[in-house]
N, C-alpha and C positions, 0 to 999 in steps of 0.2 A: 504494500501500499503506500502510495505517496503522501509525502509529509511536505507543507508549506508554512515556513519559518523566515520572518526578514529578508520577504522579496525574492527569497529562492524556493524553489519546487528542489524537493529532496525527491530523488527516485529510486526504488531499487534498484539490484545489478539483473541485467535482462540478458539472456541471447537470440541475438538476433539473426535469425536463420535469411540461408538465400532465398530469395524468392521465386515462385514460381511462375510470376506474372510476365516472368522477360525472357527473352530467346534462350535458348539451352546454351547458345555462344556465349551471353551475357551472362548467366549462370556460371559458367565456368568462369569467366575474370572476375567475379565478385568471390568464387570458391577458391584463388588465387593468395587471397587475404591483404595484406598491407604490398603495393606495390609502389612506394616512393622511397626516393634517396637513403641511407642508412640513416637511423634517428640516432640524435645524442645533442648535448648541449651545443647552441651556436656561439661561436665566438663572441669576445666582446665588441661593443660598435667602433673600437679604435684599432682592434687588431686585426690589420690590413693582409697581416701574410697571414694569421686564421682564416680569415674569410676569402682568401685566393684558396689556401687548401680546401677549403669544403667546396668552392666552386666547382672546381677540377674534379673533385670525387664526386658529385652530384653531376656534372655536365657527363662525365664515363659513364654515370647511369643511364643518364639521357641518351647516349649514342646507341645504348641497346634496346632503346624502345622505338628510334625513331630509325628507320632505313636511310641509307645514302640516298638512293634514287627510290620514293615512294612508289609501289605497283600501280602500273598504269599511264606513270609519267613519262612519255617520250619526245619530249620539246627540248629546247636547250635553256641553258642560267650564264647568263654574261653577267658581268662585277664593272661597277663605277664610283665612284667616288662622288659624295656628296659633303662638301664643307670638310668635317672632318671622321665622316663613317664612309663606311662601305657596303652598298647597296646592291642585289642580286637581284636582278631581272630576271625572272622564269618565266621563258614563254611556250605554251602548250603547242606540238605539234598541231598544224595547220591555221593557228594565229598568226598572221599575216604584217609588214612593216605596217602597213596600212590602219591596220585595226588599232582603235581608239579607246577603249574601255582599259582602266588598269586600278588593280586591285591593289591599295599601299597596303601590306599587311606586316604589324607591328608584334614580335614574337612575346609570347610570355616565359614565366621562370623566374618569377618574386621578383624581379627588375636586378638578376645579378647572374641568371643562368640562360642559356640558350644561345649564345652569339657564336661569332666564327662559322666555323663548318655547321654546325648545328642552326644555324638562321639559316644558311643557304640549304639546309634540306627541309625547313617550314617555308620557306619559299617557293619550292617547288610543290611542295603541299599545297601550299594558298592558291598555286597556279592552277593544280589538280581539280580543287573544292570548286573553283570560280569559273573552272575555261578560259580564264583572262590571262591578259600579260599581266605579271608581279611582283612589285617592287618590294620584295624583303629587308628591311632595314634592321641593320646592327650598329643598333644605338649603342654611343658609351654609356656605362653601367656602373653603378658604387663594384668595390669599396674606393675608387680614385673618383669616378665621378656620380657621386651624388645629385639630387635634385638639386636645380632645374634643369643641368645638362640633358638627361635621357628627354626630358619633355623637349627642351633646344633643338634636339638632333630631329626628335620626331615634326617640330614645326619648319626647321629647315628642306630637311626632305619634301615634307608639302609645297612650301613656296616653290622647290625645285620643281616637282609636277606640275606646279600649276604653270610654268614656264611653258611646260609642252602640252598641256592637257588643260580643257576649260575645265570648271570645276565640275560642270555634269557628267562629265565621262571618267570621272574619279568615285572609287569606293574605298573607304576606310576601312578596317577590320584589326581586330586583335583577340587575343585569346589570354585570358587570365591578367597578370599584370600589362600585360601588352592592353587589353581590352580597357584599364583604367588608364594607360597613355593616349589608345586613341579618341574615350572621353575627353581624355584632360586636353588631348590636341583639337577638336573639335569647339569646345570650351576657349581655349587662347586664342585659336585662329577667329572666331567670331570678334572676340573683344578684342582683335588687332584689327581688324576691318577688314580682312581675308575672305573670300567668297567661298563659301563652304560646301563639300563633297555632295554628292548627288545620296547618298547614302553612308551606314555603317552597318559594319557585322561584328557583334559580340559575342565570344565563345566564353563564358562563365567568367564573367570578368569581375576584378575586385574595385569597388566605386567607394566603398566606406572604410579607411585604414585605421577606423578608433576602435573598430569590434564592434562596434553598438548589435550588429545584424545578428536577429535571435539563430539563425543556424551555425553562426561560429558557434554556438554554445551546442543546440540538438542534434549538430552530425558532426560533433568533436566525436573522432575515434570510430565514426561509419564508414567520412569517405576515406578509400582504401589510396589516395594518392597524398591529399594531404593531411597532416597530422593536426594542426592548429593547438592552441592555445601557447602561441608564442609570436610575438609580434618585432621580434629584432628584425626582419629583414624590412617589413614594413619601415620601422626607423630607421633604420641604415639608409635607404632609399630616401625617406623624408628630407635627412640632411641638418635634423636639429628646426625642420618646421614645422609647427601644428601640423598633424596628421589632420585635422577638420578641414584644411587650406582646400581653395576649391580647384584648384590645380593638382593636389595632390587626391582628393577624395573627392570626383566629379559631383557625387551625389549630394555635395553640400553647397554646390554649384546653382547659377543661373541657368535654368537648360531650356530659355525662351528661344526658341528660332532653330533648334537642334534636328537634324535631318533626320530622316525616316529611318527607324533602327531596329533591328532584329537581339533579340538577346534568347541565349539557346543557353542550358542548365539543365541538372539532374536535380531527382529527390536526396540523393545521397551526399549532393555538393557541397562542400563546408561553404562556399559563396553563393549557394542560393538564394539566401533573402536579401545580401547585396543584388543578385538582377531582378528580385522580386522587386524589390526597392526601389531601384533603377527604373525598370518598367513603369511603376505608380506614377513617379516622378516626371519621368517624361510625358506621359500621360496627362497628368495634371496642369504640364505648359501646354499643352496640344499638340503635342506632336506624335505623327504615326509612330507606333513602336510596338511590336509582336514581342512576345514572348514563350518559348516554348521548353517544357521542362521533360524531358525523359524519367518513365518509370526506374526508378533504381539507380542511375549513373548517377556514378563520383564523379568526382573533378575533371578527370583524364577522359568522360565517357566509358567507353568499353574496349579502350584503345584500338580501336579500327578494330576490333573481331567480331565485332554481331550487327546483325542488320541495323540494331538501331543507330550505330555511327552513319552508316549508309542513309539513313532516315536522315540525320542533325547535316550530313552533306548537301542533301536533297532540298532542305527547308534554307541551306544558302543560295544554293545554286538556281531554285525559286525566286527567292529575294533579288539577289542580285540581277538576273535576265531581266526579272520585270523594272528593275529602277531604269538599268541600260536600255532598256526598250522605252521605256517612258523618252529619256533623252532622244531615243535613234528617230521614235515619231513626231 
């Protein structure tokens, strides 16, 4: 029996079975248990060497999960430099030099992981998911480059893309921390008077770094990728700035004028409530926003191994095609 005291609900220990309400493939992934990098106490915020070692270990784990070239991608990947960053330009087979749509992909990884060759891999994945030329931004990250540098790099790359494309030909997307940066990019671009992209795609975004969202507690220990209960990476990214700063936590921003947005998450996602709250905030601001929630999916979905992941990709593709088609019309 649960007990309530001092505003805290105390629950008895429970065993959570793998649900039969999802595909056999999804059940298999859930049966694997925790899939994140090795757990342990994070380094102190000022321990640069410790964070570099953590990043190296965690990126090594991510390489085991992301193929060098995603199955089905038969296009090309080129490199270009924008400011201080490398941008990986992934072009699917069949997309010609004159094809105008571009997907600006901002990779995830808690603001500290997923750079370099991993960014190259996620750029290819982004082009496979959208069917469009994709700019994968390898933005600078902590511990050497906390906020505002990662967001500065996003804005600089978006400006460079605007030099080559009309805003309605651009869709901005991001996953997890990349979803946070995608949201913050749009808010800052609006504040700086830049034209906004045609649409925004957010895969399980982190929108409130204060940790206030309900699922940070209710899904703690249930999400098989995000452990929860520690704010070190958020504080490292913020670099001493308030966690509720609107460019750090876009849920605290004025969202008026935000482009049409799709948010994708799951019932076991530690960041489920961030996406639910962002969806409601966008709707209150009069924004055309969609929220899609998959049964039993955690932060990483089902690692691309289940039909539910193909559904998610299909929703992304439909949404992007819809908004690029509007431009073409």
